[in-house]
Structure formats: C-alpha cells, structure tokens
C-alpha positions as CSV (number, residue, x, y, z in Angstrom):
1,M,45.0,195.9,184.7
2,K,48.0,197.1,182.8
3,R,51.3,197.7,184.6
4,C,53.6,200.6,183.6
5,M,57.0,199.2,182.6
6,S,58.6,202.5,184.0
7,C,56.9,203.2,187.4
8,S,54.9,200.0,187.9
9,A,51.7,201.9,188.4
10,L,48.5,199.9,187.5
11,F,46.0,201.4,185.1
12,A,43.1,200.4,182.8
13,G,42.2,201.4,179.3
14,E,43.3,200.7,175.7
15,S,46.2,203.2,175.7
16,W,49.7,202.1,176.9
17,R,50.5,205.6,178.1
18,C,50.8,205.5,181.9
19,P,48.5,208.1,183.6
20,S,50.9,208.3,186.6
21,C,54.3,209.0,185.0
22,G,53.4,209.6,181.3
23,H,55.6,206.7,180.0
24,A,54.5,205.1,176.8
25,P,56.3,202.2,175.0
26,G,57.9,202.9,171.6
27,I,56.7,201.4,168.4
28,V,58.7,198.8,166.5
29,A,57.5,197.5,163.1
30,G,54.1,199.1,163.8
31,F,53.5,197.5,167.2
32,P,54.0,198.6,170.9
33,A,57.4,197.4,172.0
34,L,57.6,196.7,175.8
35,A,61.0,195.1,175.6
36,P,62.6,196.8,172.7
37,E,66.1,195.5,173.6
38,L,64.9,192.1,172.5
39,A,62.7,193.1,169.6
40,H,65.3,192.3,166.9
41,G,67.0,189.2,168.2
42,G,68.8,187.4,171.0
43,A,65.9,185.6,172.7
44,G,65.5,182.0,171.8
45,F,64.5,181.9,168.1
46,E,65.7,182.6,164.6
47,P,63.9,185.8,163.4
48,G,64.3,184.7,159.8
49,A,62.3,181.5,160.5
50,Y,58.9,183.3,160.8
51,A,58.4,183.6,157.0
52,E,59.2,179.9,156.5
53,L,56.9,178.9,159.4
54,A,54.1,181.0,158.0
55,R,54.3,179.0,154.7
56,L,54.6,175.6,156.4
57,E,52.1,175.7,159.3
58,S,48.8,175.2,157.5
59,D,50.2,172.4,155.4
60,N,51.8,170.4,158.2
61,F,49.8,167.8,160.2
62,W,51.5,168.7,163.5
63,F,50.5,172.4,163.5
64,R,46.9,171.6,162.5
65,A,46.6,168.8,165.1
66,R,48.0,171.0,167.8
67,N,45.4,173.7,167.0
68,H,42.6,171.2,167.2
69,L,43.9,170.0,170.5
70,I,44.2,173.5,171.9
71,I,40.6,174.4,170.9
72,W,39.4,171.1,172.4
73,A,41.2,171.9,175.6
74,L,39.7,175.4,175.8
75,R,36.2,174.0,175.2
76,R,36.6,171.1,177.7
77,H,38.5,172.9,180.5
78,V,37.5,176.6,180.4
79,R,34.1,177.6,181.5
80,H,34.3,181.4,181.0
81,M,36.6,183.1,178.5
82,R,36.2,186.8,177.7
83,R,39.9,187.8,177.4
84,F,42.6,185.5,176.0
85,L,46.3,186.1,175.8
86,E,48.8,184.0,173.8
87,I,52.5,184.6,174.7
88,G,54.9,183.8,171.9
89,C,52.2,184.0,169.3
90,G,54.6,183.6,166.4
91,T,52.9,184.0,163.1
92,G,49.5,184.0,164.6
93,Y,48.5,180.5,163.5
94,V,47.1,179.5,166.9
95,L,45.5,182.9,167.5
96,A,43.7,182.7,164.2
97,G,42.4,179.3,165.0
98,V,41.1,180.4,168.4
99,A,39.5,183.5,166.9
100,R,37.5,181.3,164.5
101,A,36.4,178.9,167.3
102,F,35.5,181.7,169.8
103,P,34.4,184.7,167.8
104,G,33.1,186.7,170.8
105,I,36.3,187.0,172.9
106,T,38.9,189.8,173.2
107,M,42.3,188.6,172.0
108,T,45.8,189.7,172.7
109,G,49.0,188.2,171.2
110,S,52.5,188.9,172.2
111,E,55.8,188.0,170.6
112,V,59.4,188.8,171.7
113,F,60.5,189.4,168.1
114,S,58.7,192.2,166.3
115,V,59.4,190.6,163.0
116,G,56.8,187.9,163.7
117,L,54.0,190.3,164.5
118,P,53.2,191.4,160.9
119,F,52.6,187.8,160.0
120,A,50.1,187.5,162.9
121,A,48.4,190.7,161.9
122,S,47.9,189.4,158.4
123,R,45.9,186.4,159.8
124,L,43.8,188.4,162.3
125,D,41.4,191.3,162.0
126,R,40.6,191.6,165.7
127,A,43.5,191.2,168.1
128,E,45.8,193.5,170.0
129,L,49.4,192.6,169.1
130,L,52.5,193.7,171.0
131,Q,56.2,192.9,171.4
132,M,56.8,191.7,175.0
133,D,59.3,189.8,177.1
134,A,57.2,187.0,178.8
135,R,59.5,187.2,181.8
136,R,58.3,190.8,182.5
137,M,54.6,190.9,181.6
138,P,52.9,194.3,181.9
139,Y,49.6,192.8,183.3
140,V,47.9,192.1,186.6
141,E,44.7,190.0,186.8
142,E,43.8,191.0,183.2
143,F,43.0,187.7,181.4
144,D,40.7,184.7,181.8
145,V,43.0,182.4,179.8
146,I,46.7,182.6,178.9
147,G,48.2,180.2,176.4
148,A,51.9,179.3,176.0
149,F,52.2,176.9,173.1
150,D,55.8,175.6,172.6
151,V,57.2,178.7,174.2
152,L,58.6,177.7,177.7
153,E,61.3,175.4,176.2
154,H,62.9,178.5,174.6
155,I,63.4,180.3,177.9
156,E,66.0,179.5,180.6
157,E,63.9,181.3,183.2
158,D,60.7,179.3,182.6
159,D,59.8,179.6,186.3
160,A,59.7,183.4,185.9
161,V,57.4,183.1,182.9
162,L,55.0,180.9,184.9
163,S,55.0,183.3,187.8
164,Q,54.2,186.2,185.4
165,M,51.4,184.1,183.8
166,L,49.8,183.6,187.3
167,Q,50.0,187.3,188.0
168,A,48.4,188.2,184.7
169,L,45.5,185.8,185.2
170,R,42.3,186.8,186.9
171,P,41.3,184.7,189.9
172,G,39.9,181.4,188.7
173,G,41.7,181.9,185.3
174,T,43.3,179.1,183.3
175,A,46.7,178.6,181.7
176,I,47.1,176.2,178.8
177,I,50.6,175.1,178.0
178,T,52.2,172.8,175.4
179,V,55.9,171.8,175.4
180,P,58.2,169.3,173.7
181,Q,58.7,166.2,175.9
182,H,61.5,163.7,176.6
183,P,65.1,164.8,176.6
184,W,66.1,161.6,174.8
185,L,64.3,163.0,171.7
186,W,66.7,165.9,171.6
187,S,67.8,166.6,168.0
188,R,69.2,169.2,165.6
189,Q,65.6,170.4,165.3
190,D,65.7,171.4,168.9
191,E,69.1,173.2,168.5
192,Y,67.9,175.1,165.4
193,A,64.8,176.2,167.3
194,H,66.9,177.4,170.2
195,H,65.3,175.1,172.7
196,V,67.0,175.0,176.1
197,R,65.2,171.8,177.2
198,R,62.7,169.1,176.4
199,Y,60.7,168.5,179.5
200,R,60.7,165.3,181.5
201,V,57.5,163.6,182.6
202,G,56.4,165.4,185.7
203,E,58.9,168.3,185.4
204,L,56.4,170.7,184.0
205,R,53.7,169.7,186.5
206,E,56.1,170.4,189.4
207,K,57.2,173.8,188.0
208,V,53.6,174.9,187.4
209,Q,52.6,173.9,190.9
210,R,55.6,175.8,192.4
211,A,54.5,178.9,190.6
212,G,51.2,178.7,192.4
213,F,48.9,177.0,189.9
214,Q,46.7,174.0,190.4
215,V,47.1,171.4,187.7
216,R,43.7,170.4,186.2
217,Y,44.7,168.2,183.3
218,A,47.8,166.8,181.7
219,T,48.5,164.4,178.9
220,S,51.1,163.5,176.3
221,F,50.4,163.8,172.6
222,V,52.1,162.7,169.4
223,T,52.0,159.3,171.1
224,L,50.9,157.0,168.3
225,L,53.5,158.7,166.0
226,L,56.3,158.4,168.5
227,P,58.0,155.5,166.7
228,A,58.0,157.5,163.4
229,M,59.4,160.5,165.3
230,L,62.2,158.4,166.7
231,V,63.1,157.1,163.3
232,S,63.1,160.6,161.8
233,R,65.3,161.9,164.5
234,M,67.8,159.1,164.1
235,L,68.0,159.5,160.3
236,R,68.5,163.3,160.6
237,R,71.4,162.7,163.0
238,R,73.2,161.1,160.1
239,D,72.7,164.1,157.8
240,G,75.4,166.0,159.6
241,P,75.5,169.8,160.1
242,G,74.6,170.6,156.6
243,G,71.1,169.0,156.7
244,D,67.8,171.0,156.4
245,P,66.7,172.0,160.0
246,L,63.1,172.4,158.9
247,G,63.0,169.3,156.7
248,E,61.0,167.4,159.4
249,L,58.2,169.9,158.7
250,R,58.2,169.5,154.9
251,L,56.2,166.3,154.4
252,P,54.6,165.1,151.2
253,A,50.8,164.8,151.3
254,V,51.0,161.0,151.1
255,I,52.7,161.1,154.5
256,D,51.1,164.3,156.0
257,R,47.5,163.2,155.6
258,P,47.8,159.8,157.3
259,F,49.7,161.4,160.1
260,G,46.9,163.9,160.5
261,W,44.4,161.0,160.7
262,I,46.5,159.3,163.4
263,M,46.6,162.6,165.4
264,H,42.8,162.7,165.1
265,L,42.6,159.2,166.6
266,E,44.6,160.5,169.6
267,R,42.2,163.4,170.2
268,M,39.3,160.9,170.0
269,G,41.0,158.9,172.7
270,M,41.4,162.0,174.9
271,R,37.7,162.8,174.5
272,L,37.0,159.3,175.8
273,G,39.2,160.0,178.9
274,I,42.5,158.5,177.8
275,R,45.6,160.3,179.1
276,F,48.7,159.2,177.2
277,P,51.8,158.6,179.4
278,V,54.4,159.2,176.7
279,G,54.6,161.3,173.5
280,G,56.6,163.8,171.6
281,S,54.7,166.7,173.3
282,L,52.9,167.5,176.5
283,L,49.7,169.4,177.1
284,L,48.9,170.8,180.5
285,V,46.0,172.8,181.8
286,A,46.3,174.7,185.1
287,G,44.2,177.0,187.1
288,K,44.6,180.0,189.4
289,G,42.6,179.1,192.4
290,A,39.1,177.8,192.2
291,R,37.2,177.7,188.9
292,P,34.7,180.5,188.3
293,E,31.1,179.5,188.5
C-alpha cells in the first residue's frame, strides 16, 4: 500500500494522487518528488558526482563485484520476490543488474537527489523511479525485498531508515544491506562521499535487530583485498586536500582485472559457506518475521 505524504491515508494503485485528500506529489526532473525540499541537495551526497559515477561503475571491479554479490544473495536468501525496491538507487547500476537477473519482477527505485534519476532511467526500461527521503517512506507492506546498497552510512538517522524499511516490507519480506566497514579505514574518500560513519563489526547487526528485523546472514567482503585497500588509503592521505577524491575508482585494466578475479574468489568462498570476519564492506540479509513458504 502507498501512504499519502499529506494525510497519511493508505491507498493502492499506480497513481500517487491520494483518493482521500486529493494530494499528489509534484514532479521534479520528470519524476514524482515526495521530498522536494531535498531534491536538489543537502542530503549526504554530491549531486555532481552522478555523471562521473555513471561513467566509472561498469569499468570498476568493486561495482561489478558488488552487483554479483547482491544477485547471489537474492538467489540464495530470497524465496519469493515479486516486488523489489532499492532505496538510494543512484545511477541505476544495481537496479539494471537485478532487472537482468530477475526479468519477471516489478521494480521501484528511489533516490533523494532528482539529478540521479535520469541516469537510472537511461539504464532501465521497466522500473518506477521516484525522488524520496528514506527516512519517510510512503509505503506500508508493499515490497517483498528492499535493498539499501551503501546508503545507510550517508544518513545520521540510520535507525529511522531501518524502521521505515521494516514498515514497507510485506510480512516475511527481506532486506539486503551493504555498508562500508571498520572506522579505522576512514579516509578522504569517505569525506567526499559524505559518509557519517563506517560501521563496526556487530553494529549494523544490532541496529537491524533493534528495528525489528531478524538477521539471516552476514559476512564481510573486500577481505582478500583489504591489505591493498589499506595501502591505497595511506598513500592518499599523503596527497593532501588537493588530491582526486575519485582516484581510487579509476584503475587501469592491469589492476582492475586481477582485483575482479580476487573478488570472484571471495564469492566462491561464500558459496562454500565461508563468512569473512573482516573486510572493507559488510553484507547483511535480514527478514521481517518468518520466511514465506
């Protein structure tokens, strides 16, 4: 069900016009804007970074590996998926990957900055896209799966987002979350990305459980490459404030390809049941109540 952002009435259907009070969200950049006060900035990211990310993602091992990991987690831990929501969908890179892997599902993508949504639309021919504040989601028991992929670390009120995700999931639904891990890895990259935290081991699990979820699976990733990540962070600290904040994502093929193979080895380990205790990032799968049969 959808929830009116004006009168809080619940309603179904494709239209965002509330049948109770007649309220309808405005349109910004061609998309419904449910939090228009945040549509152009001021919420945890650089609006100008979307164009650069759209160019970098498919050529960077980390984005490709994370997509493979997300799709593996969906296949391994979700039994029924008809409706999928990604909050903070960015340029649509993950949504497009999920659409290719699961061609029969209904997809929705939300982003707080409207400037990111045209990039997502260019990658997707079948998804509802909207501008939304994840702390105030206009849904109640609407989705089978909600994904938040490197989103929570941008938001001070991450507990509010988790509570809203629980509300928007159907009973038995699944949340899949990735976040950057280990505060001691903090760097200029985190500052440029407007991160407010890197999560400690166990911190995300505790917050997810407090929101009312049941944790079903958790593992670190970017584990085998953690030494290389540490070296990169230390070298970039020497660059000073004039360094390239996205330089870590621009890797020559001679480095990118071997790193991609190493991430593939990690996924093979996960398929064999290995859960990595440390790593640059953390993957967590949580459920709303019992799994649907």
